[in-house]
Each structure stands twice: as C-alpha cells, then as structure tokens.
C-alpha positions as semicolon CSV with decimal commas, in nm:
position;residue;x (nm);y (nm);z (nm)
1;M;-0,860;1,153;-0,957
2;P;-0,875;0,841;-0,741
3;E;-1,116;0,564;-0,821
4;E;-1,446;0,549;-0,642
5;G;-1,617;0,219;-0,604
6;P;-1,531;-0,138;-0,517
7;R;-1,153;-0,120;-0,564
8;H;-1,124;0,202;-0,365
9;E;-1,326;0,044;-0,084
10;A;-1,111;-0,270;-0,106
11;R;-0,796;-0,061;-0,066
12;E;-0,944;0,114;0,237
13;H;-1,037;-0,220;0,391
14;A;-0,695;-0,367;0,314
15;L;-0,532;-0,061;0,473
16;A;-0,740;-0,112;0,788
17;L;-0,649;-0,481;0,807
18;L;-0,278;-0,418;0,752
19;Y;-0,284;-0,138;1,009
20;E;-0,462;-0,362;1,260
21;A;-0,208;-0,640;1,213
22;E;0,081;-0,402;1,271
23;M;-0,073;-0,230;1,574
24;K;-0,166;-0,560;1,737
25;Q;0,166;-0,715;1,632
26;S;-0,040;-0,997;1,484
27;S;0,010;-1,196;1,169
28;L;-0,205;-1,108;0,870
29;P;-0,355;-1,459;0,857
30;D;-0,459;-1,425;1,224
31;V;-0,623;-1,087;1,159
32;M;-0,802;-1,223;0,852
33;A;-0,918;-1,536;1,041
34;A;-1,067;-1,323;1,319
35;L;-1,297;-1,133;1,082
36;A;-1,669;-1,196;1,124
37;V;-1,722;-1,147;0,751
38;T;-1,487;-1,267;0,480
39;P;-1,340;-0,969;0,296
40;D;-1,412;-0,922;-0,072
41;P;-1,170;-1,097;-0,308
42;Y;-0,977;-0,783;-0,405
43;T;-0,917;-0,690;-0,039
44;A;-0,796;-1,043;0,032
45;T;-0,570;-1,032;-0,275
46;L;-0,417;-0,700;-0,165
47;V;-0,352;-0,818;0,190
48;Q;-0,205;-1,147;0,069
49;A;0,023;-0,966;-0,178
50;V;0,165;-0,754;0,104
51;A;0,219;-1,065;0,319
52;D;0,378;-1,262;0,035
53;N;0,619;-0,986;-0,068
54;A;0,687;-0,815;0,265
55;A;1,067;-0,829;0,252
56;R;1,092;-0,699;-0,105
57;I;0,830;-0,431;-0,039
58;D;1,016;-0,304;0,267
59;E;1,347;-0,304;0,077
60;L;1,197;-0,095;-0,203
61;I;1,038;0,151;0,039
62;S;1,357;0,183;0,245
63;A;1,564;0,254;-0,066
64;A;1,315;0,508;-0,204
65;A;1,243;0,692;0,122
66;V;1,568;0,886;0,138
67;G;1,636;1,011;0,488
68;W;1,361;0,800;0,645
69;E;1,402;0,474;0,829
70;L;1,107;0,242;0,775
71;E;1,053;0,195;1,150
72;R;1,041;0,572;1,208
73;M;0,769;0,643;0,951
74;P;0,417;0,697;1,080
75;V;0,241;0,359;1,084
76;V;-0,036;0,478;0,850
77;D;0,213;0,610;0,594
78;R;0,422;0,293;0,609
79;T;0,110;0,079;0,569
80;I;-0,013;0,281;0,269
81;L;0,331;0,254;0,109
82;R;0,333;-0,123;0,160
83;L;-0,013;-0,159;0,012
84;A;0,062;0,055;-0,294
85;T;0,404;-0,102;-0,350
86;S;0,242;-0,446;-0,353
87;E;0,003;-0,322;-0,624
88;L;0,294;-0,187;-0,827
89;L;0,472;-0,523;-0,799
90;A;0,159;-0,722;-0,883
91;G;0,165;-0,632;-1,249
92;D;0,019;-0,398;-1,501
93;D;-0,354;-0,453;-1,441
94;V;-0,371;-0,126;-1,242
95;P;-0,199;0,173;-1,403
96;V;0,082;0,338;-1,207
97;A;-0,107;0,669;-1,194
98;V;-0,410;0,501;-1,034
99;V;-0,198;0,322;-0,772
100;I;-0,020;0,644;-0,678
101;D;-0,336;0,859;-0,682
102;E;-0,520;0,612;-0,462
103;A;-0,231;0,595;-0,216
104;V;-0,199;0,974;-0,199
105;E;-0,572;1,009;-0,134
106;L;-0,556;0,746;0,143
107;A;-0,261;0,931;0,297
108;K;-0,446;1,264;0,285
109;Q;-0,760;1,106;0,429
110;Y;-0,602;0,900;0,705
111;S;-0,276;1,082;0,776
112;T;-0,165;1,436;0,684
113;E;-0,139;1,659;0,377
114;Q;0,240;1,624;0,401
115;S;0,197;1,248;0,403
116;G;0,034;1,271;0,060
117;K;0,343;1,442;-0,083
118;F;0,575;1,195;0,089
119;V;0,378;0,893;-0,036
120;N;0,371;1,038;-0,389
121;G;0,749;1,085;-0,397
122;V;0,833;0,743;-0,258
123;L;0,589;0,561;-0,486
124;S;0,703;0,752;-0,795
125;T;1,058;0,633;-0,725
126;I;0,945;0,274;-0,671
127;A;0,724;0,276;-0,982
128;A;1,019;0,387;-1,196
129;Q;1,210;0,083;-1,069
130;V;0,945;-0,187;-1,093
131;R;0,729;-0,086;-1,390
132;R;0,839;-0,033;-1,747
133;P;0,734;0,290;-1,916
134;P;0,446;0,235;-2,164
135;D;0,671;0,285;-2,466
136;A;0,956;0,061;-2,344
C-alpha cells in the first residue's frame, strides 16, 4: 500500500510542480520561485533531485521503457517516472517497494489504469539497475 501522510503529499506536490514546468516549458527554479508559499523540504528535495539528475534519469527511463520514446509518453507518466527514478537514485532511505507503489498510485490517480502497469514495469527495471538487492 502507498504511504499516506507528509511524504505522499510531498510527492503529489512535486509531481504538480514538475508537470507545470514541463507544460509551461519553464525551468524548475523559475516554477519554484513563482510559488506564493515555499514548498515543504521533502517536495523541494524531490524537485531538486529531478533537476540535478535529469540527463541520467531520462537515460534510465529511455532504456527501461522498451518500445517507448520518452517524448511520446504521456506527460503525466513521464513526470511520474522522472520523480520516482530520482528517488531510486537518491539512496536507500526509501525502500524500492515504497517508491514503486507510490508511483503506481500516482499514475492510477492522475493518468490511467494502464499507466500504473507501465510505470510499475519501467521502475522495476530501473530499480534492478540502480539499487542492490537487500542480501547483496
């Protein structure tokens, strides 16, 4: 089950900010600067992680999304994948299962049921590449 609470809300807010930046073709710092209220620290951390690792994140997604070009993915799906991939790259403070579950729930909530399956498959592939199994 996905988390409920501050981190879940932070992911939703980060998704909205990343989506806004892409739709407006604006930089993330510009979108963040235009906010009336400073986002909570976890939201800011998530957004900054995506900005800092954009090239690597997009490479990982492109390699894992067999048969899909990054530019042809629905914007919401692509944004969710970027957000979750940044969390997978950030380290082991959030378990892989939580990152994937949260991303799948965001995809189901803001995109389609099929998007949830797609996001799950892509993130499972990426997680296997960037995170060591617990017993390794």
